[in-house]
VORO-602365 format. One line per field, with one value per residue (C-alpha): residue in one letter; x, y, z. Coordinates in Angstrom, 1 decimal. Example, Ala and Ser with C-alpha at 12.3 -4.5 7.8 and 13.67 -1.06 7.14 Angstrom:
<rs>
residu <- [A:S]
px <- [12.3:13.7]
py <- [-4.5:-1.1]
pz <- [7.8:7.1]
</rs>
This chain:
<rs>
residu <- [M:E:L:G:D:L:R:R:D:Y:R:R:D:S:L:D:E:S:T:V:A:E:D:P:L:E:Q:F:A:R:W:F:N:E:A:Q:S:A:G:I:A:E:P:N:A:M:T:L:A:T:A:D:S:A:G:R:P:S:A:R:I:V:L:L:K:G:V:S:A:G:G:F:V:F:F:T:D:Y:R:S:R:K:G:R:E:L:A:D:N:P:F:A:A:L:V:F:H:W:P:P:L:E:R:Q:V:R:V:T:G:R:V:E:R:T:S:Q:E:E:S:A:A:Y:F:H:S:R:P:P:G:S:R:L:G:A:W:A:S:R:Q:S:S:P:L:A:S:R:G:E:L:D:T:T:V:A:E:R:R:S:E:F:G:D:D:I:P:L:P:P:H:W:G:G:Y:R:L:I:P:D:T:I:E:F:W:Q:G:R:P:D:R:L:H:D:R:I:L:Y:T:R:T:S:E:H:G:W:D:R:V:R:L:S:P]
px <- [-46.8:-44.0:-46.0:-43.5:-45.4:-48.6:-49.5:-51.5:-51.2:-53.7:-55.3:-59.0:-58.9:-56.7:-56.8:-55.9:-55.7:-57.8:-60.3:-60.9:-62.6:-61.4:-63.2:-61.3:-64.5:-67.1:-64.0:-64.6:-68.5:-67.6:-65.2:-67.6:-70.6:-68.7:-67.9:-71.5:-72.7:-70.4:-71.3:-68.5:-69.9:-69.3:-67.7:-67.5:-64.9:-62.0:-58.8:-58.8:-55.1:-54.2:-51.3:-50.5:-48.6:-45.5:-46.0:-46.3:-49.7:-52.1:-55.0:-58.2:-61.6:-64.4:-67.3:-67.4:-71.3:-70.8:-69.1:-69.1:-67.4:-66.8:-65.1:-65.2:-67.6:-67.3:-68.7:-66.8:-66.9:-64.6:-62.9:-61.7:-58.0:-58.8:-60.7:-57.6:-55.8:-57.7:-57.9:-53.6:-53.1:-56.2:-54.4:-55.2:-55.1:-58.1:-57.4:-60.4:-59.8:-62.3:-60.3:-62.8:-61.8:-58.2:-58.6:-57.2:-58.4:-55.8:-56.8:-55.4:-55.9:-56.9:-59.9:-63.0:-65.6:-69.3:-71.9:-73.8:-77.2:-75.0:-73.8:-77.6:-79.3:-77.1:-77.4:-81.4:-80.8:-79.4:-81.0:-81.6:-79.0:-76.2:-77.7:-77.2:-73.8:-72.5:-73.6:-72.9:-68.9:-66.6:-64.4:-60.9:-60.6:-60.4:-63.0:-63.0:-65.6:-68.1:-70.8:-70.0:-70.7:-73.3:-74.7:-74.0:-76.2:-79.3:-79.3:-79.3:-81.7:-84.2:-83.1:-83.8:-86.3:-87.0:-85.9:-82.6:-80.5:-77.3:-74.6:-72.2:-69.3:-70.0:-69.9:-68.6:-65.5:-65.1:-61.7:-61.2:-59.0:-55.4:-54.9:-56.8:-54.8:-56.7:-54.6:-55.5:-53.7:-51.9:-49.7:-46.1:-46.9:-47.2:-50.1:-51.9:-51.9:-53.7:-53.3:-54.9:-53.4:-55.3:-54.3:-57.2:-61.1:-62.3:-59.1:-56.9:-53.8:-53.6:-50.8:-49.6:-47.5:-45.4:-45.7]
py <- [84.6:82.0:78.7:79.2:82.6:81.1:81.3:82.2:82.6:80.6:82.3:81.1:78.7:77.0:73.3:72.4:69.5:70.2:71.5:68.2:65.3:62.3:60.4:61.3:59.9:62.6:65.6:63.9:64.5:67.7:68.8:67.4:68.8:72.9:71.7:71.0:74.3:76.5:75.4:73.4:71.5:67.7:67.7:63.3:64.4:62.4:61.4:57.6:56.1:52.6:50.3:47.0:44.1:45.8:48.9:51.5:53.3:55.1:57.9:59.4:61.2:58.8:59.7:59.1:57.4:56.2:56.8:55.6:53.6:51.0:53.4:55.6:53.6:53.8:51.8:51.4:48.7:45.6:45.0:48.5:49.2:50.4:47.0:45.0:46.7:46.2:42.9:42.5:44.4:45.6:49.0:52.8:56.0:58.7:62.6:65.4:68.7:71.5:74.8:77.3:75.9:75.8:72.3:68.4:65.6:62.2:58.9:55.1:51.9:48.3:47.8:45.3:44.7:45.8:42.9:42.1:43.4:47.3:46.8:46.0:48.8:51.6:50.7:50.6:53.9:55.5:57.1:54.0:55.9:55.3:51.7:51.0:53.1:49.9:47.3:48.8:49.9:47.8:50.3:51.1:48.3:49.4:51.1:51.1:54.3:55.9:54.6:51.6:52.6:54.4:51.1:48.4:51.3:51.2:47.1:46.7:49.2:47.0:43.8:45.6:47.9:49.6:46.4:46.7:44.3:44.5:43.8:41.1:42.8:45.7:46.8:48.8:48.9:49.7:52.1:50.9:53.6:52.8:56.6:60.1:63.4:66.7:69.3:73.0:75.8:78.7:81.5:80.8:77.6:76.2:75.0:72.8:69.3:66.6:62.8:60.0:56.8:53.5:51.4:49.3:48.4:51.3:53.2:55.7:57.7:61.3:63.7:67.2:66.8:69.6:71.1]
pz <- [14.5:15.2:16.4:19.5:20.1:20.8:24.1:27.2:30.2:32.7:35.5:36.0:38.6:41.3:42.9:46.6:48.2:50.6:48.5:46.3:47.2:48.7:46.2:42.4:40.8:42.8:41.8:37.8:38.6:40.0:37.1:34.4:36.0:35.7:32.5:31.4:32.7:31.3:27.8:26.5:23.2:24.1:27.1:27.3:24.3:25.2:24.2:24.0:23.4:23.3:22.1:19.9:21.5:20.6:22.5:19.7:20.6:18.7:19.6:18.5:20.2:21.6:23.1:27.1:27.6:31.0:34.2:38.1:40.8:37.9:35.2:32.6:29.8:25.8:22.9:19.6:16.8:18.0:15.0:15.0:15.5:19.3:19.5:18.3:19.9:23.4:22.5:22.7:25.3:27.4:29.3:27.9:29.0:28.5:28.9:29.2:27.6:28.6:27.6:28.6:32.2:31.5:33.2:32.0:33.8:32.5:32.9:32.7:33.9:32.8:30.1:29.7:27.7:29.0:29.3:26.6:28.4:28.8:25.2:23.7:26.4:25.2:21.5:21.8:22.6:19.7:16.6:13.4:11.0:14.5:14.6:11.2:10.6:13.0:10.7:8.0:9.0:9.3:11.0:10.5:7.4:4.2:1.5:-1.9:-1.9:-0.1:-2.5:-1.3:2.0:1.0:-1.0:2.5:4.4:1.6:1.9:5.9:5.3:3.8:5.8:9.2:9.0:12.0:14.4:14.0:16.5:18.1:15.5:17.5:16.4:18.5:22.2:25.3:26.9:31.1:31.5:35.6:36.3:38.7:38.1:38.2:37.7:37.6:35.9:36.5:34.2:36.4:35.2:34.1:34.2:37.1:37.1:39.4:39.4:41.9:41.8:42.9:42.7:43.6:46.6:46.8:45.3:47.1:48.4:47.1:47.5:46.8:45.8:44.0:41.4:40.7:37.0]
</rs>
């Protein structure tokens, strides 16, 4: 089959200004809970797009680990490509895609680091292997072989035992949203799109966008 022939018509649901929440984070919580209830694998998986100081973008899938009135939280190695790009250009975009529900959520905003206390609390909730990996891997840097990585993991295991501390180069980021768009697939590509734009610390403007 030609790529141009790969298509599906979306008919599962609709989205209307009269039924969405006034606060987009409340609306996100509704949709996220529905994605969980639908049995979607890793509903917290999201595309994170960043850009370097020259405006050249890059994107990857990361996992959402917290959401509140403050924003959307994820964790990573600060020395990674995304970490370096966020240091140079502290703005990013997120996309959640839940195909079984024919839904997307798009988020844009400023990014800041979480506190060390918040990073430590999450770090110590991770399995020991993941905590060792945060020490052993210099994320996004060249690696001579898989054997080199395995050796470093073994060295760190010997060094720390079961008491694995928070690395100084690892922690969280919080994206503080300026815009949140909810997209619901509809027949004939006439999709429903509701965009929230922040107007104040707690205020949001809400409009329907053309598909």
